[in-house]
VOGU-917370 format. One record per residue (C-alpha): x, y, z; residue in one letter. Coordinates in steps of 0.5 Angstrom, whole numbers, plus 500, padded with zeros to 3 digits. Example, Ala and Ser with C-alpha at 12.3 -4.5 7.8 and 13.67 -1.06 7.14 Angstrom:
<atoms>
525491516a527498514s
</atoms>
This chain:
<atoms>
872861684m876868683h879872688i875877692k881880697e888880698v891882705t898883706l902884712e910884713g910881706f916885702k915892701s908892705y910893712a903894715g897890714r894892707t888890705v887889697v879888696s874889691g877885686f873884680d871877678p873878670l878884669f883887674n889892673a895894677i899900675t904904679g911907678l917902678n919900685g912902688s910894689g905892684k909886682s909884690n902883689i903878684l908875688d904875694s898871690i904866688c906865695f899863697v898858692l905855694g910856690i917852691t921856686d923862689l926865683r919866680q918871686v925874686r927871692a933867694a930864701s923865704l926870709q927875704e920875703l919878710v919886710y927888710k928881711q926882719g931887720q926893721a922889727g917885723v919878724t914875720k910875713a903873712t898873706v891871706s887871700i879870700v876866694f869867692d866860691n859861690s859857683d859850686r860847678s867851679r868849686s875845689p873838691l871838698g869845698y862845695e858848701d863853702s861860699p868863701e875860702i880863705t887861704v893864709t900863709r905865714q913865714i917867721v924869720v928863722g924858717g917856720r912856715n905854716k898854712y891856714l884854710i878858713n882859719g884852720h891849720v893845714a898841711q902844704p899838701s892839702r893846700v896844693q891839692t885844693l889849688f890843683h883841683s882848679v888848675q892852679l899849679n904855681v910850680n908849673n904856672p901856665h896861668f902866670l905870664i911874664m914878659q920874659g916868657r913872651i920873648t922866649k916864644v919868638l925864638n922857638m924852633k918847631p919841635p919846641e913849639i910842639l912841646s908847648m902844645l904837648e904841655e898844654a894838652a898834658g901829653t908831656r906826661m905821656y913822653e915821661m911815661k914812655k921814656e920810663s917804660a923804654l928804660k924798664t924795657l931795656e932793663k927787662k931785656q938785660n935780665k932776659v939775656d942774663e937768664i938765657n946765659k945762665l941757662l945755657d952755660v950753667e943750669i942746662l948742662p948741670a941739669l942734663e948731667k944730673l938727669r942721667k945720674e938720676r936715671c942711674q940712681y932710680m935704676k939702683w933704687a928700683n933694684g934695691n926694692a926688687e932685691l928686698d922683695r926677693l930676699k923677703r920672698f926667699c926668707i918667707a919660703y924658708e920660714f914656711v918650709q921650716a915651720e911646715r917641717v917642724r909641725d909635720g915632724a911632730l905630728n909624724d912622730v906622734k903617729k909613729i909612736r901610736a903605730k908602735i903601740l898599735e903593733l905591740d897590742e897586735n903582737t900581744e893579741k896575735l900571741k893570745a890568738d895563737i894560744q886560743e886557736m890551740d885550745k879551740n882546735i883541741s876542744t872543737l871536735a869534742a864539743e861540735k855536735e852538742a854545741k851546734l845542736g843546742g844553738e840551732m834549737k834556740a835560734l829556731s824558737e827565736k825566729v818563730d817568736k819574732l815572726s808572731h811579734a812582727l805580724i802583731k806590730e804590723t797590724s797595729v801600725m796599719n790601724n794607726q795609719e788609717e786613724t791618722l788619715k781619718s783625722e786629717e780628713k776631719g781637719a780639712e772638713k773643719i777648715l772648710k766649715n771655718i771658711e764658710d762661716i767666715k763668708r757667712s759672717m761677712i754677709e751678715r755684717d753687710a745685712a746688719v749695715k743695710d738694716l741699720e741704714d734702712g732704720a736710719s732712713d725710717m727714723k728720719r721719715k718718722a721725725e718728718d711725720l711727727t713734725k707734720k702731725l704737730d703742725e696740723n694739730e696746732k692748726e686744728y687748735q687755731g681753727v677751734l679758737a677762731g683764728k684764720s691762720n695758725v700763726n696769728e695770735k688774736k682771733c678775727l674779732e680782735d683783729q678787726l677792732r685793731d684794724a679799725k683803730a689803725a684806719v683812724g690813726e692813718a686818717e689823722s696823720g694824713l691831715k697833719q701832713l697836708n697842713t705841714k706841706i702847704s706851710h713848707s711850700e709857702k716858706e720855700l717860695k719866700e726864701k728862694k726869692a731872697l736867695l736869688v737876690s744874693k746870687r752875685d755874691e755867691a757866684t764870686a765865692a763859688e768861682n774862687e772855691l772852684k779855683a782853690r779846689t782845682k789847685d788842690l786837685e792838681a797838687i794831689k795829681t802830682s803827688m799821685g804821679s810820684i812813685n812813692y807811698d807814704e811811710g815807704q821811706m820810714e819802713a826802709l829806714q827801719k829795715d836799714r836800722s834792723t839790718e845794720l844791727e844784724m850786720v853789726q851783731n854778726l860782725k861781732d860774732r864773726v870777730r869773736k869766733l875768728s879770735g877764738e880760732l886764731a890758730n886756724v888762720h893762715f897768714t903769709y906775705r906774697d912770695p913774689e910780685r903779682n902772686f895769685d892768692r887763689s893758689k893757696v886754698k887755706g887750712v884744711v879745717a877752714r876748707l871743710i864743713r861738718i854734716k853732722d855736729s855729733s860727729a865733730a869730736t870723732a872727725l877732729e880726732v880722726a884728722a888730728g894735726g892734719r886739720l892745721f895743714n895748709v892746702v896749695v895747688d902745687t909743690e912750687d907754690t908750697g916751696k915759694k911760701l916756705l921760702k918767701n912767705g914770711d910765715l910766722q910758725s911752722r906749717v905742713t903744706i899739702i900740694p894737691l898735685n902731689k899728695i898721695q891719697t888713700y881712701t878705704i876701698p868700697n869692698r872694705v866699706q861694705q864689709a864693715a857695714r855688714r859687720l856692724v850694721g850701716p847705721d853704726n859705721v861711716t867713712l869719715a870722708l862722708e861726714l864732711v862737705g868740701y869743694g871739688e878742687e880740694v878733694k885730694n887733700a880732704v881724702s888724704y886727711v879723712f879717707g883712711s878712718t871709720f867713724v863708729c857709733r860706739d866702742s863695740e862697733a869700733a873694736k869690730e871694725v878695727a880688729f876684723n881681718r877682712e876690714v882691719g882699719s883705724t876706727s874712731v868712736t863718737l866720743d873720740g876713742d881711737t882703735y887701731q888694727p895694730s892693737g893700739l887704743l887711744t882715749g880718755g879725756s876729750k880735752g875740748g875736742r870737737g869744739n874747733l870744728l863746731r866753732k868753724l861750722d858756726e863761723l861759716a854759718k855766721a859769715e854766710v848770714d853776714l854776707s846775706n844781711h850785707e847784701k840785703r843792707l846794700s839793696v835797702i841803701e840803694q832803694q833809699i838812695g833811689a827813693l830819697l829824691p822822690l820822698q823829698k818831692r813828695y814831702t814838698e807836695l804833701k806840705s803844699q797839699f796840707e797848706l792848700k787843704s787848710y786854706d780851702l777849709s778856712l775858705f769853706h768856713k768863710r763861705v758857709e758864714q755868708n748870708e747867701h750860703h745860709k739861705l741856700g742851706e735853709l732852702v735845701k733844708k726846707i726842700e728836703q723836709e718838703l720832699q720827706e713830707s710828700k714821701q711820708e704823705l704818699t706812704e701814709k696814703q698807702v698805709q691808710y688804703e691798706k688799713c681800709v682794705s684790711t678792715v673790709l677783708e676781715l669783715e668779709q672773712t668773719i662773714k665767711t668764716y662760720g661756713t668754712e670752719r667746719e670744712g677746715r676742721l674736718k679736713a684737718l681731722e682727716k689729715t691728722i688721722k692719716s698722719l697717725k696711721s702712717e706713723m703707726q705703720t712706720m713704727s711697726k716697720q721700724l720695730k720689724a727692722h730692729e727685730s731683724e737686726r737683733e736676729r742677724l746680730i744673734m745669728e752672727k754671735d752664734a756663728v761666731s761662737n760656732e767659728l770659735a768652736n770649730l777653730e778650737e776643734q781644728l786646733s785639737t785635731s791638729k794636735a791629735q794629728i801631730a800626736s798620731l803622726s809621732e806614735t805612727l813614726e815610733k810604731q814604724k821604727d818598732k816594726v822596722t826594729s823587729i823585722k831587722q831582728d827577725y831577718d838577723q835571727a833567720e840569717g843566723e839560723l841559716n848560718v848555723g845550718r851551714s856551719k854544721l856542714k862546714e865545721c870540719d873545714s873550719q878546724i882545718n882552716h884554723m890550723a892554717k890561720e895559726q901558721q899565718k898568725l905566727q908569720q904576722q908576729l914575726s913581721d910585726s917585730n921587724v916593723e916595730r924596729k924600723k918605726m923606732e929608728n924613723e921616730a928618732k930621726r924625725m925628732e932630731i929634724e923637728q928640733k933643727d927646724c924649730s931652731s931655724i924658725v926661731d932664728k928667722l923670727v928673731e932676725k927678721y921682725s917683719w915676719i911676725s907682721t906679714e906672716k899671715q900673707l905667706f903663701g896667699k895668692s895675689g900677695t908678694d909671698y905667692d909661692f905658687e905663681s913664683c917658683e922659689p928656686h927661680k926666685a933664689r937664682e934671681e936674688l943671687e944675680n940681682l945681688q951681684a948686679q946691685q953690688s957692682s952698680l952701688e959703687k957708681r951711684v951718686n946717692k945725693k942726686v935726687m936732692a941735687m936734681f930737684e934743687k937744679a930743677e927748681d932753679e931751672y923752673n924758677d928761672l924759666m918762670s922769671k923769664k916768662n914773667i919778664i917776657e910778659n912784662d915786655k909785651a905789656k910794656i910794648k903794648k902800653v907804649i903803643e897805646e901811649l903813642d896813639e893816645k898822644k897822637k889823638e890828643t895832640l891832634k885835637v889840641t892843635w886844631l883847637k889852639v890853631n883856631k883860637d890862635f888865629g882868632s886872638i891874633f886877628s882881634t889884637l891886630l885887625p886885618g891879619t891871620m895866624a896859624k900853626l903849620d907842620p914843617p914842609e914835608g912833615g906832619t904836626f908830630l915833627d913840629g909846628l911853625e908859626v905862620r902870619v898873613a897880612f890880608g891874603t899874603v902869608w909872610k915867609q919869615s917872622l923877621s919881616e914883622l916889627s917888634g910889637g907885631q912879634r910880641s902880639l903874635l907870641a902873646l896870641s899863641l900863649i893866650l890860645a894855649l891858655l884858652l885850651f884849658k882855662p884856669a880860674p885866674l890869670y896873672i899877666l906881668d907887663e906883657v904889653d911892654a913892647a906894644l903901643d897904645l892901640s895894641h894894648t887896648q886890643n889886648i884888653g878887649r881880647m881878654i874880655k871877649a875870649h875869657f868870660p869865665h876867668s879872672q885876670f890880674i894884669v900889671v901894666s904901666l899903659k893906660e890902654g891896658m888898665f883903662n879897659n879893666a873893670n877895677v884899677i889898683f894904684r900903688t905908691k911908695f911912701v916913707d919906705g912902705v907900699s900903699t894901694v888905692t882902688r879906683t873904678v874907671p868910668s865907662k863911656p856912654r
</atoms>
C-alpha cells in the first residue's frame, strides 16, 4: 500500500484546494525554499494518519492547523489521501477487495473532528486499526525520521542503543509486562503476609479455643441424646409394666370371680351329694338284690344281640372289599386296553399316510401313461393321414409341391443377386478412383480432427482426475439447507421449551475469580431423565419442591453461591459431600413387591436416569418413595406394617404411613418432567444436526475449489465438444467425405449382397435337398407305413394294459385306505367306549370306597358297643361282689364331702379379699398409663416398638433397673456440665472454620498466582533474549551494509561493551579500511550523521513499513554523501515508498518524482516534475 495522491484544503499554508498527485511507489522528493510549505505536506500526511501529539506537526491545538487559524474566512481544514491497494498481500485487514483506499480527515474551527474512509464516516479507532495493520503507527513513528532524531542517536549510551533495538524488535512490551508482573508479585506477597499475620494472630488461636469448646459441647449434646434415650427407655418400661399389671389384674379378677362362682356351685353340689348319699345308703341295702339281678339279665341279652350284629356287618364289609378290588383290577385292564388302542391308532395313521403317499405316486404314473397314450394315438392318426411326422400339418404330397415352389423362388433370387453384385462392383471401382484424387484434402481435415479430439480427451482426462462428481455440490447444498432448517426448527423448539421452563434455569454470577463452574451441577429437574413418561406425574409429586433444588459438589461451593452468587431468588442447595441420603432397603422393596406384585410397585429412584456423580442428590430426592400403579396398591404399601413407606399413584395421589392422604386435581403435574425430557431430546437432536451441518460445511469447503476447477474444465469441455461437432459437420459437408461415405455405403451394400447370395445359395441347395428327400420318403413311405402302424398299435395296447393295471392298483390302495380309516374310526369308537367305561369304573370305585368306609365305621361302632356292653356286664358281675363294700365306702365319702364343704367356704372368703385388692391395683395402673400417654406424646407413635429386640426399647438386652441407675448418674453429670457449655459454639466454630478455609483458599490462590507470575517473567526474559539476539544479528548486518553503501571503504557494527553481553548494552564501532576507531569523536560531523542515519535505517529495515518520511536528514551532509543516501534507499528498500524533504540536489535528483513548493500571495503551491534519467 502506498500514497497515490494527497489533497489539501484549508490546511496550514494551503488555503485553497491543492491536489498533490502522481506520487511514485518508491522514491519521492519534496523541495522548495524555507517557508514555502514543503514540511506542511508531511504534516498533512501525519494529520490523516491520526497523530495525537500535535507538537510533531508544530501546532499547539487542532485550530492552529486551519489556514491562519480560521481568521481569513477559511473555517475548516480537510486532507484526503488516496492509497494504492492493488497489492493484496500488503493490504490492510478487511480491505483486500478495495483497489484504492481514500482516507479523509477534517477539522472545523470550534473543535469538531471527523474521519471518512472511502467516503463513509468512520470512528478514529477504525482508522487507527487500518494503519496499525500495515505498521503505520503515527504515535510511535519509527517510519518518521526527523533531523533532530539523528542528532540524538549520536549521543546515546550503550543501554539507550539497546533500548532502540528493543523498540525495533518489539520487546519493550516485554519489559512493561515484566514490570507490571513484578508489581503484581509484590502485591501478592503483601497479601500473603497479611493473611499469615491474620492467621497466626487471630484466626488460629480463636479456632483452637472454639475447637475445645466444641468438643465440650459435643460431649454435652451426646450426653443429652443418651439422657433422652435412657429417659424414654425407663418411661417405656414403666408404661409397659403398668399396662401389663392393668390388663393382668382385670383378667385375674375375672378368673377369681369365676372361681368363686365355681366354689358356690361346688358347695351346693356337695350339699346335694351329702343328702343324696344319705338316701342312697338307706335304700341301697333294700334294693340291692332286685336291682342288680334285672340289670345283669338286660346286659347279657344286649351282649348277645350285639355279637350277632357284629358278625353280620363284618361279613358285609368283607364282600364290599372284594368287590372294590375286582373293580380296581377291571379299571387297570381298561386303562391298559386304552393304551394299546392308542398305539394301534398311531400305527393306522402311519399306514394311512403311507397309502396316501403311494396313491399319489401311482396317480402321477397314471398321468404319465395317459400322456404317452395320447401322443401315440396322435402319431397313429398322423400315419393314417399320410404324415411323416406327428407334428406336421400337411401330408407328404403337399410338402413336395411346396418344396418345388421354394426351389424356383430361390433360383430366381440367385440370378437377381448376381446382377446386383456385378453392378455394385463396377460403381465401387469408379467412386474409389474419384476418392483417391481428393485424399490430400481429407488428410488435412483428418489431422485437424485428431488434434481437436486429442484436446477434448485431455480436458476429459483432467476432469476425471479431479475427485469430484457432478451434482455432488448441489446434493451437499441441499443437505445443508435441510440441516439448516432442522437446526433452526430445533433451536426454536429448544428456545420455546427453555422459555416454558424458565423456573428450572439456575443463573448465578461467579462468586470468585477463576470459579470452576463444573462444581455447580444444576437444578435436580435438569439432572434427571424419566425412563417412563407415564410415571412423570408420580415422580413430580414424589419429588415435590426438591425438583428445584440446586446440586453442588461441596458445602463450600454452596456458601459461596449464597454469599456472592448474586442469586435472583431463594434456592435450596444440595451439597453432594454432606447430603444424608436414604434409600428404602432392599428387604422393604422385596416385601412391597411380594405384597402387591412386582408390576404394581416400583421405587421412584429406579424410574429416573442420572449421572453417577449426582447419585446422592437423586437418592435424597427419590429414594424414600414408592410409585404404585393404582390406589389399592398404594394403600397396601403405605399402611402395611412390614413396608410402611410413602407411596404415590401414577395419578399423583400420595399415601403416607401416618394416614395422611393427598390427591385431587393434578394441576398440570407431570408436565414439567415431560417438557424437560422433550427439551433434553431436542438438545441431543440439535447437537447431532449441528455436528452433521458442520461436517457438511467442511465437505462443501473442501469441495469448493474442486467444484470451481471442475466447472471451468466442464465449460471448456462443452465449448470444445461444440466446436468439434461443428468441425465434424464441416468435414461431413466436403466432397471427399461425401465420396467416402458413398464408397462405404456401396461396400456395405456389396458385402450384404454377397452375404445374401451365399445365404440364397445355401437356401437353394437346401430346397433341392428337401425335394429329393420328400420324393424318396414318398417312395419308401408305403412300405414303412404298415410297420409303423403295427408298432404304434402294439405300443397303444401295452400302454392301455399298464393303465388298467395301474387303475386296479390305485383302487386297491383306495379300498385299503378306506378300510384302515374305517378300522381307525372303529378303534376310535372303541377307545371312546373304553374311556367311558374307565370313567364309570372310577366313579364306581369311588362309590364303593365311600360305602366301604361307611361300613368300616359301622362295624367299628358296633364293636365298640359290643366291647362296652361286655365290659358293663363284667362290671355288673363284679358289682355283685362289691356292693357291700360300696355302702361302707359311701359312708366314708359322705364324711369327706362334709370336710370339703367346710374348706370351700374358707377359700371363698380368701378369693373375695384378693379380688378387691386387684381391682384397686388395676385402677391405679390404668391411671398411670393414661397420665404417661398424656404427658409423653411419643408413646403413642413408638408403642409398637416397646419390648422388641433390636430397638431402643429392648428390655431383655438392657436391664431396666441398671438403666434407671445410669439415668440418675447421667442427669447429675449433665446438670453439672450444662453450666460450663457454650451452646453457640457450633455456629461460632463453623464461622471461624469457614473464615480459616476461605483465607487458606485465598492464600493458595495467591501462591499459585505468584508461581504463575514468576514462570511468566522467566518466559518473558527468555523470549526477550531470543528475540533481541535475532534482532541484533539482523540489524548489525544491515547497519554495516548501509553504512558501507553511504560511505564506501568503511565498516560499522554494534558490539557489547567490553566484558559484557549484548543484554548489557550495545556500542557503535566504526572502521576505516581495516582500522577500527577507538571513539566516535574521531569522526567528522557528516560521518557521524551518516553513521546515525545508517543505524536508524538498519532498525527500520528490520520491520519494513510501506511508507517512510524523511525530513531534511541530509542537512549535515555534502553532495556526494547525499547521493549515496538516495542510492542506498533504492537498493535496500525496494518495497517501501519514501517521501523525502530535502534542499540538496544530490538527494532529490535520485528521486523518481520531485514536488517543488512555492509561496505565492500568502498561499503555498506545488508543482510535480519527473527528472530525466541519464542514458
